N, CA, C, O and the ligand as a Tripos MOL2 file, in Angstrom:
@<TRIPOS>MOLECULE
protein
  313   311    79     0     0
PROTEIN
NO_CHARGES

@<TRIPOS>ATOM
      1 N         103.3600 -261.4810  108.0250 N.3       1 MET1
      2 CA        103.5870 -262.2120  106.7660 C.3       1 MET1
      3 C         102.3960 -262.0130  105.8280 C.2       1 MET1
      4 O         101.2480 -262.1700  106.2450 O.2       1 MET1
      5 N         102.6550 -261.6750  104.5930 N.am      2 PRO2
      6 CA        101.5500 -261.4430  103.6410 C.3       2 PRO2
      7 C         101.0060 -262.7570  103.0890 C.2       2 PRO2
      8 O         100.9850 -262.9730  101.8770 O.2       2 PRO2
      9 N         100.5740 -263.6120  103.9750 N.am      3 LEU3
     10 CA        100.1590 -264.9540  103.5810 C.3       3 LEU3
     11 C          98.8370 -264.9240  102.8160 C.2       3 LEU3
     12 O          98.5770 -265.7840  101.9740 O.2       3 LEU3
     13 N          98.0140 -263.9340  103.1160 N.am      4 PHE4
     14 CA         96.7360 -263.8100  102.4260 C.3       4 PHE4
     15 C          96.6470 -262.4640  101.7390 C.2       4 PHE4
     16 O          97.1570 -261.4590  102.2350 O.2       4 PHE4
     17 N          95.9890 -262.4590  100.5830 N.am      5 CYS5
     18 CA         95.8660 -261.2570   99.7810 C.3       5 CYS5
     19 C          94.8390 -260.3190  100.4070 C.2       5 CYS5
     20 O          93.7570 -260.7460  100.8090 O.2       5 CYS5
     21 N          95.1900 -259.0390  100.4850 N.am      6 LYS6
     22 CA         94.2910 -258.0530  101.0630 C.3       6 LYS6
     23 C          93.0800 -257.7980  100.1710 C.2       6 LYS6
     24 O          91.9990 -257.4510  100.6470 O.2       6 LYS6
     25 N          93.2860 -257.9800   98.8560 N.am      7 GLU7
     26 CA         92.2170 -257.6640   97.9080 C.3       7 GLU7
     27 C          91.1800 -258.7800   97.7840 C.2       7 GLU7
     28 O          89.9780 -258.5180   97.7490 O.2       7 GLU7
     29 N          91.6490 -260.0080   97.7200 N.am      8 CYS8
     30 CA         90.7020 -261.1120   97.4750 C.3       8 CYS8
     31 C          90.6920 -262.1440   98.5950 C.2       8 CYS8
     32 O          89.9160 -263.0990   98.5560 O.2       8 CYS8
     33 N          91.5520 -261.9550   99.5910 N.am      9 ASN9
     34 CA         91.6580 -262.9010  100.7030 C.3       9 ASN9
     35 C          92.1870 -264.2670  100.2860 C.2       9 ASN9
     36 O          92.1340 -265.2320  101.0480 O.2       9 ASN9
     37 N          92.6980 -264.3250   99.0580 N.am     10 GLY10
     38 CA         93.2660 -265.5950   98.5750 C.3      10 GLY10
     39 C          94.6280 -265.8370   99.2040 C.2      10 GLY10
     40 O          95.2680 -264.9270   99.7310 O.2      10 GLY10
     41 N          95.0390 -267.0680   99.1350 N.am     11 ARG11
     42 CA         96.3410 -267.4620   99.6630 C.3      11 ARG11
     43 C          97.4230 -266.9770   98.7130 C.2      11 ARG11
     44 O          97.3320 -267.1790   97.5020 O.2      11 ARG11
     45 N          98.4610 -266.3290   99.2700 N.am     12 ARG12
     46 CA         99.6100 -265.9470   98.4590 C.3      12 ARG12
     47 C         100.6760 -267.0330   98.5100 C.2      12 ARG12
     48 O         100.7890 -267.7690   99.4900 O.2      12 ARG12
     49 N         101.4510 -267.1190   97.4400 N.am     13 LEU13
     50 CA        102.5190 -268.1120   97.3710 C.3      13 LEU13
     51 C         103.8630 -267.4120   97.4040 C.2      13 LEU13
     52 O         104.0720 -266.4590   96.6540 O.2      13 LEU13
     53 N         104.7770 -267.8540   98.2470 N.am     14 PRO14
     54 CA        106.1110 -267.2500   98.2490 C.3      14 PRO14
     55 C         106.9100 -267.7350   97.0370 C.2      14 PRO14
     56 O         107.0770 -268.9380   96.8340 O.2      14 PRO14
     57 N         107.3960 -266.7950   96.2430 N.am     15 ILE15
     58 CA        108.1770 -267.1250   95.0530 C.3      15 ILE15
     59 C         109.5710 -266.5350   95.2180 C.2      15 ILE15
     60 O         109.7220 -265.3390   95.4660 O.2      15 ILE15
     61 N         110.5770 -267.3710   95.0810 N.am     16 ALA16
     62 CA        111.9540 -266.9070   95.2190 C.3      16 ALA16
     63 C         112.4980 -266.4520   93.8700 C.2      16 ALA16
     64 O         112.3250 -267.1330   92.8600 O.2      16 ALA16
     65 N         113.1490 -265.3120   93.8630 N.am     17 PHE17
     66 CA        113.8130 -264.8110   92.6600 C.3      17 PHE17
     67 C         115.2980 -264.6770   92.9500 C.2      17 PHE17
     68 O         115.6900 -264.1770   94.0040 O.2      17 PHE17
     69 N         116.1240 -265.1240   92.0080 N.am     18 PRO18
     70 CA        117.5820 -265.0400   92.2580 C.3      18 PRO18
     71 C         118.0430 -263.5960   92.4820 C.2      18 PRO18
     72 O         118.9810 -263.3490   93.2400 O.2      18 PRO18
     73 N         117.3810 -262.6550   91.8250 N.am     19 GLU19
     74 CA        117.8280 -261.2630   91.9180 C.3      19 GLU19
     75 C         117.2540 -260.5180   93.1190 C.2      19 GLU19
     76 O         117.6610 -259.3930   93.4100 O.2      19 GLU19
     77 N         116.3150 -261.1400   93.8100 N.am     20 GLU20
     78 CA        115.7250 -260.5030   94.9830 C.3      20 GLU20
     79 C         116.2900 -261.1440   96.2500 C.2      20 GLU20
     80 O         116.5680 -262.3420   96.2940 O.2      20 GLU20
     81 N         116.4460 -260.3290   97.2500 N.am     21 ARG21
     82 CA        116.9890 -260.8530   98.5030 C.3      21 ARG21
     83 C         115.9570 -261.7410   99.2110 C.2      21 ARG21
     84 O         116.2890 -262.8010   99.7410 O.2      21 ARG21
     85 N         114.7060 -261.2860   99.2070 N.am     22 ASP22
     86 CA        113.6430 -262.0450   99.8520 C.3      22 ASP22
     87 C         112.6530 -262.5300   98.8070 C.2      22 ASP22
     88 O         112.5400 -261.9600   97.7220 O.2      22 ASP22
     89 N         111.9530 -263.5690   99.1470 N.am     23 ALA23
     90 CA        110.9140 -264.0800   98.2520 C.3      23 ALA23
     91 C         109.7880 -263.0410   98.1460 C.2      23 ALA23
     92 O         109.5220 -262.2910   99.0860 O.2      23 ALA23
     93 N         109.1430 -263.0210   96.9870 N.am     24 LEU24
     94 CA        107.9560 -262.1880   96.8090 C.3      24 LEU24
     95 C         106.7270 -263.0850   96.9000 C.2      24 LEU24
     96 O         106.7860 -264.2810   96.6110 O.2      24 LEU24
     97 N         105.6080 -262.4770   97.3100 N.am     25 TRP25
     98 CA        104.3950 -263.2450   97.5460 C.3      25 TRP25
     99 C         103.4090 -262.9870   96.4180 C.2      25 TRP25
    100 O         103.0070 -261.8510   96.1650 O.2      25 TRP25
    101 N         103.0370 -264.0450   95.7630 N.am     26 LEU26
    102 CA        102.1940 -263.9470   94.5780 C.3      26 LEU26
    103 C         100.7430 -264.2900   94.9090 C.2      26 LEU26
    104 O         100.4610 -265.2830   95.5790 O.2      26 LEU26
    105 N          99.8170 -263.4330   94.4200 N.am     27 CYS27
    106 CA         98.4070 -263.8050   94.4090 C.3      27 CYS27
    107 C          98.0630 -264.1790   92.9760 C.2      27 CYS27
    108 O          98.1230 -263.3440   92.0740 O.2      27 CYS27
    109 N          97.7060 -265.4260   92.7770 N.am     28 GLU28
    110 CA         97.4180 -265.8960   91.4240 C.3      28 GLU28
    111 C          96.1130 -265.3150   90.9000 C.2      28 GLU28
    112 O          95.9020 -265.2600   89.6890 O.2      28 GLU28
    113 N          95.2510 -264.8880   91.7850 N.am     29 LYS29
    114 CA         93.9570 -264.3340   91.3860 C.3      29 LYS29
    115 C          94.1090 -262.8710   90.9560 C.2      29 LYS29
    116 O          93.6250 -262.4760   89.8950 O.2      29 LYS29
    117 N          94.7810 -262.0750   91.7860 N.am     30 CYS30
    118 CA         94.9800 -260.6500   91.4780 C.3      30 CYS30
    119 C          96.1810 -260.4420   90.5640 C.2      30 CYS30
    120 O          96.3600 -259.3580   90.0110 O.2      30 CYS30
    121 N          97.0050 -261.4790   90.4040 N.am     31 LYS31
    122 CA         98.1700 -261.4280   89.5200 C.3      31 LYS31
    123 C          99.1320 -260.3080   89.8960 C.2      31 LYS31
    124 O          99.5620 -259.5260   89.0470 O.2      31 LYS31
    125 N          99.4600 -260.2460   91.1710 N.am     32 ASN32
    126 CA        100.4830 -259.2880   91.6000 C.3      32 ASN32
    127 C         101.3390 -259.8790   92.7190 C.2      32 ASN32
    128 O         100.9800 -260.8580   93.3740 O.2      32 ASN32
    129 N         102.4900 -259.2280   92.9000 N.am     33 PHE33
    130 CA        103.4400 -259.6570   93.9280 C.3      33 PHE33
    131 C         103.5040 -258.5960   95.0200 C.2      33 PHE33
    132 O         103.4950 -257.4000   94.7280 O.2      33 PHE33
    133 N         103.5670 -259.0270   96.2610 N.am     34 VAL34
    134 CA        103.8860 -258.1140   97.3560 C.3      34 VAL34
    135 C         105.1810 -258.5740   98.0100 C.2      34 VAL34
    136 O         105.5900 -259.7270   97.8770 O.2      34 VAL34
    137 N         105.8160 -257.6450   98.7180 N.am     35 ASN35
    138 CA        107.0050 -258.0360   99.4710 C.3      35 ASN35
    139 C         106.5830 -258.4770  100.8700 C.2      35 ASN35
    140 O         105.3990 -258.6060  101.1790 O.2      35 ASN35
    141 N         107.5780 -258.6990  101.6850 N.am     36 ILE36
    142 CA        107.3350 -259.2240  103.0280 C.3      36 ILE36
    143 C         106.5060 -258.2360  103.8770 C.2      36 ILE36
    144 O         105.8460 -258.6360  104.8360 O.2      36 ILE36
    145 N         106.5520 -256.9480  103.5090 N.am     37 LYS37
    146 CA        105.7740 -255.9230  104.2330 C.3      37 LYS37
    147 C         104.3840 -255.7310  103.6370 C.2      37 LYS37
    148 O         103.6680 -254.8040  104.0170 O.2      37 LYS37
    149 N         104.0050 -256.5860  102.7230 N.am     38 ASP38
    150 CA        102.6830 -256.5400  102.1110 C.3      38 ASP38
    151 C         102.4980 -255.3040  101.2200 C.2      38 ASP38
    152 O         101.3850 -254.8030  101.0620 O.2      38 ASP38
    153 N         103.6000 -254.8250  100.6440 N.am     39 GLU39
    154 CA        103.5470 -253.7160   99.6970 C.3      39 GLU39
    155 C         103.5960 -254.2960   98.2860 C.2      39 GLU39
    156 O         104.4110 -255.1700   97.9910 O.2      39 GLU39
    157 N         102.7180 -253.8040   97.4250 N.am     40 ILE40
    158 CA        102.6990 -254.3410   96.0640 C.3      40 ILE40
    159 C         103.9600 -253.9190   95.3270 C.2      40 ILE40
    160 O         104.2840 -252.7350   95.2410 O.2      40 ILE40
    161 N         104.6640 -254.9120   94.7970 N.am     41 ILE41
    162 CA        105.9290 -254.6960   94.1070 C.3      41 ILE41
    163 C         105.6930 -254.5360   92.6180 C.2      41 ILE41
    164 O         106.1670 -253.5820   92.0000 O.2      41 ILE41
    165 N         104.9630 -255.4680   92.0530 N.am     42 ARG42
    166 CA        104.7110 -255.4060   90.6140 C.3      42 ARG42
    167 C         103.6340 -256.4110   90.2430 C.2      42 ARG42
    168 O         103.1720 -257.2110   91.0570 O.2      42 ARG42
    169 N         103.2580 -256.3290   88.9680 N.am     43 GLU43
    170 CA        102.2650 -257.2550   88.4260 C.3      43 GLU43
    171 C         102.9360 -258.5780   88.0690 C.2      43 GLU43
    172 O         104.1430 -258.6460   87.8340 O.2      43 GLU43
    173 N         102.1200 -259.6180   88.0370 N.am     44 TRP44
    174 CA        102.5580 -260.9060   87.5200 C.3      44 TRP44
    175 C         102.4560 -260.8130   86.0050 C.2      44 TRP44
    176 O         101.3550 -260.7040   85.4650 O.2      44 TRP44
    177 N         103.5990 -260.8560   85.3080 N.am     45 THR45
    178 CA        103.5960 -260.5940   83.8680 C.3      45 THR45
    179 C         103.0310 -261.7880   83.0880 C.2      45 THR45
    180 O         103.0500 -262.9290   83.5490 O.2      45 THR45
    181 N         102.5300 -261.4760   81.8890 N.am     46 ASP46
    182 CA        101.9860 -262.5280   81.0180 C.3      46 ASP46
    183 C         103.0240 -263.6090   80.7510 C.2      46 ASP46
    184 O         102.7080 -264.7970   80.6790 O.2      46 ASP46
    185 N         104.2840 -263.1630   80.6040 N.am     47 LYS47
    186 CA        105.3730 -264.1020   80.3380 C.3      47 LYS47
    187 C         105.5220 -265.0830   81.5050 C.2      47 LYS47
    188 O         105.6760 -266.2890   81.3110 O.2      47 LYS47
    189 N         105.4720 -264.5340   82.7090 N.am     48 GLU48
    190 CA        105.6180 -265.3880   83.8860 C.3      48 GLU48
    191 C         104.4280 -266.3400   84.0440 C.2      48 GLU48
    192 O         104.5780 -267.4880   84.4620 O.2      48 GLU48
    193 N         103.2550 -265.8340   83.7010 N.am     49 ILE49
    194 CA        102.0600 -266.6780   83.7800 C.3      49 ILE49
    195 C         102.2160 -267.8630   82.8230 C.2      49 ILE49
    196 O         101.9030 -269.0040   83.1630 O.2      49 ILE49
    197 N         102.7050 -267.5630   81.6230 N.am     50 GLU50
    198 CA        102.9500 -268.6170   80.6290 C.3      50 GLU50
    199 C         103.9780 -269.6200   81.1450 C.2      50 GLU50
    200 O         103.7750 -270.8330   81.0890 O.2      50 GLU50
    201 N         105.0870 -269.0770   81.6500 N.am     51 GLU51
    202 CA        106.1680 -269.9320   82.1520 C.3      51 GLU51
    203 C         105.6780 -270.8210   83.2860 C.2      51 GLU51
    204 O         106.0400 -271.9930   83.3910 O.2      51 GLU51
    205 N         104.8460 -270.2260   84.1270 N.am     52 ASN52
    206 CA        104.3080 -270.9540   85.2610 C.3      52 ASN52
    207 C         103.4440 -272.1270   84.7890 C.2      52 ASN52
    208 O         103.5090 -273.2270   85.3370 O.2      52 ASN52
    209 N         102.6460 -271.8680   83.7750 N.am     53 LYS53
    210 CA        101.7930 -272.9150   83.2040 C.3      53 LYS53
    211 C         102.6410 -274.0590   82.6770 C.2      53 LYS53
    212 O         102.3630 -275.2320   82.9270 O.2      53 LYS53
    213 N         103.6940 -273.6870   81.9320 N.am     54 VAL54
    214 CA        104.5840 -274.6950   81.3460 C.3      54 VAL54
    215 C         105.2460 -275.5060   82.4520 C.2      54 VAL54
    216 O         105.3290 -276.7330   82.3830 O.2      54 VAL54
    217 N         105.7170 -274.7920   83.4770 N.am     55 LYS55
    218 CA        106.3720 -275.4720   84.5950 C.3      55 LYS55
    219 C         105.4350 -276.4680   85.2570 C.2      55 LYS55
    220 O         105.8120 -277.6060   85.5390 O.2      55 LYS55
    221 N         104.2220 -276.0280   85.4960 N.am     56 LEU56
    222 CA        103.2420 -276.8980   86.1420 C.3      56 LEU56
    223 C         102.9610 -278.1250   85.3010 C.2      56 LEU56
    224 O         102.8590 -279.2380   85.8170 O.2      56 LEU56
    225 N         102.8360 -277.9110   83.9880 N.am     57 GLU57
    226 CA        102.5830 -279.0380   83.0860 C.3      57 GLU57
    227 C         103.7560 -280.0050   83.1060 C.2      57 GLU57
    228 O         103.5740 -281.2190   83.1920 O.2      57 GLU57
    229 N         104.9620 -279.4520   83.0250 N.am     58 ASN58
    230 CA        106.1580 -280.2920   83.0740 C.3      58 ASN58
    231 C         106.2190 -281.0570   84.3870 C.2      58 ASN58
    232 O         106.5320 -282.2470   84.4320 O.2      58 ASN58
    233 N         105.9120 -280.3340   85.4410 N.am     59 PHE59
    234 CA        105.9590 -280.9470   86.7630 C.3      59 PHE59
    235 C         104.9830 -282.1230   86.8350 C.2      59 PHE59
    236 O         105.3260 -283.2040   87.3150 O.2      59 PHE59
    237 N         103.7780 -281.8940   86.3570 N.am     60 ASN60
    238 CA        102.7740 -282.9530   86.3960 C.3      60 ASN60
    239 C         103.1560 -284.1370   85.5220 C.2      60 ASN60
    240 O         102.8460 -285.2840   85.8420 O.2      60 ASN60
    241 N         103.8330 -283.8490   84.4160 N.am     61 ASN61
    242 CA        104.2450 -284.9260   83.5160 C.3      61 ASN61
    243 C         105.4320 -285.7100   84.0570 C.2      61 ASN61
    244 O         105.5410 -286.9200   83.8560 O.2      61 ASN61
    245 N         106.3180 -285.0000   84.7450 N.am     62 ASN62
    246 CA        107.5850 -285.6250   85.1510 C.3      62 ASN62
    247 C         107.5970 -286.0910   86.5940 C.2      62 ASN62
    248 O         108.5920 -286.6390   87.0680 O.2      62 ASN62
    249 N         106.5100 -285.8760   87.2800 N.am     63 VAL63
    250 CA        106.5430 -286.0650   88.7290 C.3      63 VAL63
    251 C         106.9150 -287.4910   89.1210 C.2      63 VAL63
    252 O         107.5070 -287.7090   90.1790 O.2      63 VAL63
    253 N         106.5750 -288.4550   88.2820 N.am     64 THR64
    254 CA        106.9130 -289.8420   88.6120 C.3      64 THR64
    255 C         108.3250 -290.2060   88.1870 C.2      64 THR64
    256 O         108.9170 -291.1450   88.7190 O.2      64 THR64
    257 N         108.8750 -289.4470   87.2110 N.am     65 ILE65
    258 CA        110.1950 -289.7780   86.6640 C.3      65 ILE65
    259 C         111.2960 -289.0820   87.4680 C.2      65 ILE65
    260 O         112.3210 -289.6690   87.8140 O.2      65 ILE65
    261 N         111.0340 -287.8080   87.7450 N.am     66 GLU66
    262 CA        112.0690 -286.9670   88.3400 C.3      66 GLU66
    263 C         112.4280 -287.4280   89.7550 C.2      66 GLU66
    264 O         111.5580 -287.7330   90.5710 O.2      66 GLU66
    265 N         113.7190 -287.4690   90.0150 N.am     67 LYS67
    266 CA        114.1610 -287.8810   91.3400 C.3      67 LYS67
    267 C         114.5910 -286.6570   92.1400 C.2      67 LYS67
    268 O         115.3010 -285.7880   91.6340 O.2      67 LYS67
    269 N         114.1660 -286.6020   93.3580 N.am     68 THR68
    270 CA        114.6040 -285.5190   94.2310 C.3      68 THR68
    271 C         115.9280 -285.9280   94.8570 C.2      68 THR68
    272 O         116.1070 -287.0810   95.2510 O.2      68 THR68
    273 N         116.8540 -284.9810   94.9480 N.am     69 PRO69
    274 CA        118.1450 -285.3390   95.5470 C.3      69 PRO69
    275 C         117.9670 -285.7610   97.0030 C.2      69 PRO69
    276 O         117.2110 -285.1630   97.7680 O.2      69 PRO69
    277 N         118.6730 -286.7820   97.3360 N.am     70 GLU70
    278 CA        118.5650 -287.2920   98.7010 C.3      70 GLU70
    279 C         119.2450 -286.3520   99.6780 C.2      70 GLU70
    280 O         120.3190 -285.8130   99.4120 O.2      70 GLU70
    281 N         118.5990 -286.1730  100.7990 N.am     71 ILE71
    282 CA        119.1950 -285.3400  101.8340 C.3      71 ILE71
    283 C         120.2200 -286.1780  102.5940 C.2      71 ILE71
    284 O         119.9180 -287.2260  103.1640 O.2      71 ILE71
    285 N         121.4400 -285.6630  102.5710 N.am     72 LYS72
    286 CA        122.5080 -286.4020  103.2360 C.3      72 LYS72
    287 C         122.4940 -286.1050  104.7360 C.2      72 LYS72
    288 O         122.4410 -284.9550  105.1700 O.2      72 LYS72
    289 N         122.5410 -287.1530  105.4780 N.am     73 ARG73
    290 CA        122.5940 -287.0060  106.9220 C.3      73 ARG73
    291 C         123.9650 -287.4210  107.4190 C.2      73 ARG73
    292 O         124.4860 -288.4800  107.0690 O.2      73 ARG73
    293 N         124.5300 -286.5610  108.2400 N.am     74 ARG74
    294 CA        125.8270 -286.9130  108.8050 C.3      74 ARG74
    295 C         125.5930 -287.8020  110.0160 C.2      74 ARG74
    296 O         124.7730 -287.4910  110.8790 O.2      74 ARG74
    297 N         126.3000 -288.8780  110.0700 N.am     75 SER75
    298 CA        126.1430 -289.7480  111.2390 C.3      75 SER75
    299 C         126.8340 -289.1240  112.4380 C.2      75 SER75
    300 O         127.8390 -288.4280  112.2980 O.2      75 SER75
    301 N         126.3000 -289.3740  113.5850 N.am     76 GLY76
    302 CA        126.8870 -288.8340  114.7990 C.3      76 GLY76
    303 C         126.3950 -287.4400  115.1410 C.2      76 GLY76
    304 O         126.8100 -286.8650  116.1480 O.2      76 GLY76
    305 N         125.5020 -286.8810  114.3030 N.am     77 VAL77
    306 CA        124.9350 -285.5560  114.5770 C.3      77 VAL77
    307 C         123.4400 -285.7470  114.7900 C.2      77 VAL77
    308 O         122.7850 -286.4680  114.0380 O.2      77 VAL77
    309 N         122.9210 -285.1160  115.7850 N.am     78 ASN78
    310 CA        121.4930 -285.2520  116.0750 C.3      78 ASN78
    311 C         120.6510 -284.5850  115.0210 C.2      78 ASN78
    312 O         119.4230 -284.6040  115.1090 O.2      78 ASN78
    313 ZN         94.3320 -261.4300   95.5000 Zn       79 ZN79
@<TRIPOS>BOND
     1     1     2 1
     2     2     3 1
     3     3     4 2
     4     3     5 am
     5     5     6 1
     6     6     7 1
     7     7     8 2
     8     7     9 am
     9     9    10 1
    10    10    11 1
    11    11    12 2
    12    11    13 am
    13    13    14 1
    14    14    15 1
    15    15    16 2
    16    15    17 am
    17    17    18 1
    18    18    19 1
    19    19    20 2
    20    19    21 am
    21    21    22 1
    22    22    23 1
    23    23    24 2
    24    23    25 am
    25    25    26 1
    26    26    27 1
    27    27    28 2
    28    27    29 am
    29    29    30 1
    30    30    31 1
    31    31    32 2
    32    31    33 am
    33    33    34 1
    34    34    35 1
    35    35    36 2
    36    35    37 am
    37    37    38 1
    38    38    39 1
    39    39    40 2
    40    39    41 am
    41    41    42 1
    42    42    43 1
    43    43    44 2
    44    43    45 am
    45    45    46 1
    46    46    47 1
    47    47    48 2
    48    47    49 am
    49    49    50 1
    50    50    51 1
    51    51    52 2
    52    51    53 am
    53    53    54 1
    54    54    55 1
    55    55    56 2
    56    55    57 am
    57    57    58 1
    58    58    59 1
    59    59    60 2
    60    59    61 am
    61    61    62 1
    62    62    63 1
    63    63    64 2
    64    63    65 am
    65    65    66 1
    66    66    67 1
    67    67    68 2
    68    67    69 am
    69    69    70 1
    70    70    71 1
    71    71    72 2
    72    71    73 am
    73    73    74 1
    74    74    75 1
    75    75    76 2
    76    75    77 am
    77    77    78 1
    78    78    79 1
    79    79    80 2
    80    79    81 am
    81    81    82 1
    82    82    83 1
    83    83    84 2
    84    83    85 am
    85    85    86 1
    86    86    87 1
    87    87    88 2
    88    87    89 am
    89    89    90 1
    90    90    91 1
    91    91    92 2
    92    91    93 am
    93    93    94 1
    94    94    95 1
    95    95    96 2
    96    95    97 am
    97    97    98 1
    98    98    99 1
    99    99   100 2
   100    99   101 am
   101   101   102 1
   102   102   103 1
   103   103   104 2
   104   103   105 am
   105   105   106 1
   106   106   107 1
   107   107   108 2
   108   107   109 am
   109   109   110 1
   110   110   111 1
   111   111   112 2
   112   111   113 am
   113   113   114 1
   114   114   115 1
   115   115   116 2
   116   115   117 am
   117   117   118 1
   118   118   119 1
   119   119   120 2
   120   119   121 am
   121   121   122 1
   122   122   123 1
   123   123   124 2
   124   123   125 am
   125   125   126 1
   126   126   127 1
   127   127   128 2
   128   127   129 am
   129   129   130 1
   130   130   131 1
   131   131   132 2
   132   131   133 am
   133   133   134 1
   134   134   135 1
   135   135   136 2
   136   135   137 am
   137   137   138 1
   138   138   139 1
   139   139   140 2
   140   139   141 am
   141   141   142 1
   142   142   143 1
   143   143   144 2
   144   143   145 am
   145   145   146 1
   146   146   147 1
   147   147   148 2
   148   147   149 am
   149   149   150 1
   150   150   151 1
   151   151   152 2
   152   151   153 am
   153   153   154 1
   154   154   155 1
   155   155   156 2
   156   155   157 am
   157   157   158 1
   158   158   159 1
   159   159   160 2
   160   159   161 am
   161   161   162 1
   162   162   163 1
   163   163   164 2
   164   163   165 am
   165   165   166 1
   166   166   167 1
   167   167   168 2
   168   167   169 am
   169   169   170 1
   170   170   171 1
   171   171   172 2
   172   171   173 am
   173   173   174 1
   174   174   175 1
   175   175   176 2
   176   175   177 am
   177   177   178 1
   178   178   179 1
   179   179   180 2
   180   179   181 am
   181   181   182 1
   182   182   183 1
   183   183   184 2
   184   183   185 am
   185   185   186 1
   186   186   187 1
   187   187   188 2
   188   187   189 am
   189   189   190 1
   190   190   191 1
   191   191   192 2
   192   191   193 am
   193   193   194 1
   194   194   195 1
   195   195   196 2
   196   195   197 am
   197   197   198 1
   198   198   199 1
   199   199   200 2
   200   199   201 am
   201   201   202 1
   202   202   203 1
   203   203   204 2
   204   203   205 am
   205   205   206 1
   206   206   207 1
   207   207   208 2
   208   207   209 am
   209   209   210 1
   210   210   211 1
   211   211   212 2
   212   211   213 am
   213   213   214 1
   214   214   215 1
   215   215   216 2
   216   215   217 am
   217   217   218 1
   218   218   219 1
   219   219   220 2
   220   219   221 am
   221   221   222 1
   222   222   223 1
   223   223   224 2
   224   223   225 am
   225   225   226 1
   226   226   227 1
   227   227   228 2
   228   227   229 am
   229   229   230 1
   230   230   231 1
   231   231   232 2
   232   231   233 am
   233   233   234 1
   234   234   235 1
   235   235   236 2
   236   235   237 am
   237   237   238 1
   238   238   239 1
   239   239   240 2
   240   239   241 am
   241   241   242 1
   242   242   243 1
   243   243   244 2
   244   243   245 am
   245   245   246 1
   246   246   247 1
   247   247   248 2
   248   247   249 am
   249   249   250 1
   250   250   251 1
   251   251   252 2
   252   251   253 am
   253   253   254 1
   254   254   255 1
   255   255   256 2
   256   255   257 am
   257   257   258 1
   258   258   259 1
   259   259   260 2
   260   259   261 am
   261   261   262 1
   262   262   263 1
   263   263   264 2
   264   263   265 am
   265   265   266 1
   266   266   267 1
   267   267   268 2
   268   267   269 am
   269   269   270 1
   270   270   271 1
   271   271   272 2
   272   271   273 am
   273   273   274 1
   274   274   275 1
   275   275   276 2
   276   275   277 am
   277   277   278 1
   278   278   279 1
   279   279   280 2
   280   279   281 am
   281   281   282 1
   282   282   283 1
   283   283   284 2
   284   283   285 am
   285   285   286 1
   286   286   287 1
   287   287   288 2
   288   287   289 am
   289   289   290 1
   290   290   291 1
   291   291   292 2
   292   291   293 am
   293   293   294 1
   294   294   295 1
   295   295   296 2
   296   295   297 am
   297   297   298 1
   298   298   299 1
   299   299   300 2
   300   299   301 am
   301   301   302 1
   302   302   303 1
   303   303   304 2
   304   303   305 am
   305   305   306 1
   306   306   307 1
   307   307   308 2
   308   307   309 am
   309   309   310 1
   310   310   311 1
   311   311   312 2
@<TRIPOS>SUBSTRUCTURE
     1 MET1         2 RESIDUE 1 A MET
     2 PRO2         6 RESIDUE 1 A PRO
     3 LEU3        10 RESIDUE 1 A LEU
     4 PHE4        14 RESIDUE 1 A PHE
     5 CYS5        18 RESIDUE 1 A CYS
     6 LYS6        22 RESIDUE 1 A LYS
     7 GLU7        26 RESIDUE 1 A GLU
     8 CYS8        30 RESIDUE 1 A CYS
     9 ASN9        34 RESIDUE 1 A ASN
    10 GLY10       38 RESIDUE 1 A GLY
    11 ARG11       42 RESIDUE 1 A ARG
    12 ARG12       46 RESIDUE 1 A ARG
    13 LEU13       50 RESIDUE 1 A LEU
    14 PRO14       54 RESIDUE 1 A PRO
    15 ILE15       58 RESIDUE 1 A ILE
    16 ALA16       62 RESIDUE 1 A ALA
    17 PHE17       66 RESIDUE 1 A PHE
    18 PRO18       70 RESIDUE 1 A PRO
    19 GLU19       74 RESIDUE 1 A GLU
    20 GLU20       78 RESIDUE 1 A GLU
    21 ARG21       82 RESIDUE 1 A ARG
    22 ASP22       86 RESIDUE 1 A ASP
    23 ALA23       90 RESIDUE 1 A ALA
    24 LEU24       94 RESIDUE 1 A LEU
    25 TRP25       98 RESIDUE 1 A TRP
    26 LEU26      102 RESIDUE 1 A LEU
    27 CYS27      106 RESIDUE 1 A CYS
    28 GLU28      110 RESIDUE 1 A GLU
    29 LYS29      114 RESIDUE 1 A LYS
    30 CYS30      118 RESIDUE 1 A CYS
    31 LYS31      122 RESIDUE 1 A LYS
    32 ASN32      126 RESIDUE 1 A ASN
    33 PHE33      130 RESIDUE 1 A PHE
    34 VAL34      134 RESIDUE 1 A VAL
    35 ASN35      138 RESIDUE 1 A ASN
    36 ILE36      142 RESIDUE 1 A ILE
    37 LYS37      146 RESIDUE 1 A LYS
    38 ASP38      150 RESIDUE 1 A ASP
    39 GLU39      154 RESIDUE 1 A GLU
    40 ILE40      158 RESIDUE 1 A ILE
    41 ILE41      162 RESIDUE 1 A ILE
    42 ARG42      166 RESIDUE 1 A ARG
    43 GLU43      170 RESIDUE 1 A GLU
    44 TRP44      174 RESIDUE 1 A TRP
    45 THR45      178 RESIDUE 1 A THR
    46 ASP46      182 RESIDUE 1 A ASP
    47 LYS47      186 RESIDUE 1 A LYS
    48 GLU48      190 RESIDUE 1 A GLU
    49 ILE49      194 RESIDUE 1 A ILE
    50 GLU50      198 RESIDUE 1 A GLU
    51 GLU51      202 RESIDUE 1 A GLU
    52 ASN52      206 RESIDUE 1 A ASN
    53 LYS53      210 RESIDUE 1 A LYS
    54 VAL54      214 RESIDUE 1 A VAL
    55 LYS55      218 RESIDUE 1 A LYS
    56 LEU56      222 RESIDUE 1 A LEU
    57 GLU57      226 RESIDUE 1 A GLU
    58 ASN58      230 RESIDUE 1 A ASN
    59 PHE59      234 RESIDUE 1 A PHE
    60 ASN60      238 RESIDUE 1 A ASN
    61 ASN61      242 RESIDUE 1 A ASN
    62 ASN62      246 RESIDUE 1 A ASN
    63 VAL63      250 RESIDUE 1 A VAL
    64 THR64      254 RESIDUE 1 A THR
    65 ILE65      258 RESIDUE 1 A ILE
    66 GLU66      262 RESIDUE 1 A GLU
    67 LYS67      266 RESIDUE 1 A LYS
    68 THR68      270 RESIDUE 1 A THR
    69 PRO69      274 RESIDUE 1 A PRO
    70 GLU70      278 RESIDUE 1 A GLU
    71 ILE71      282 RESIDUE 1 A ILE
    72 LYS72      286 RESIDUE 1 A LYS
    73 ARG73      290 RESIDUE 1 A ARG
    74 ARG74      294 RESIDUE 1 A ARG
    75 SER75      298 RESIDUE 1 A SER
    76 GLY76      302 RESIDUE 1 A GLY
    77 VAL77      306 RESIDUE 1 A VAL
    78 ASN78      310 RESIDUE 1 A ASN
    79 ZN79       313 GROUP 0 **** ****
């Protein structure tokens, strides 16, 4: 698993993309993605960096308001 970046030893984050079968692993420091085999797929684009910032800000602002959907448990199943 490409959990750590080969270049900076930083922690990579798994990012899911609807168009990709598997999640890609992002190094926020080196700004690139690798696949599950630790092969560099592409750069982290400026647009995505911007979007990520906005998402984080929204997340921090809404974290107390936003409700997470409740996980439904079926009774009678372990
Ligand atoms: Zn790195």
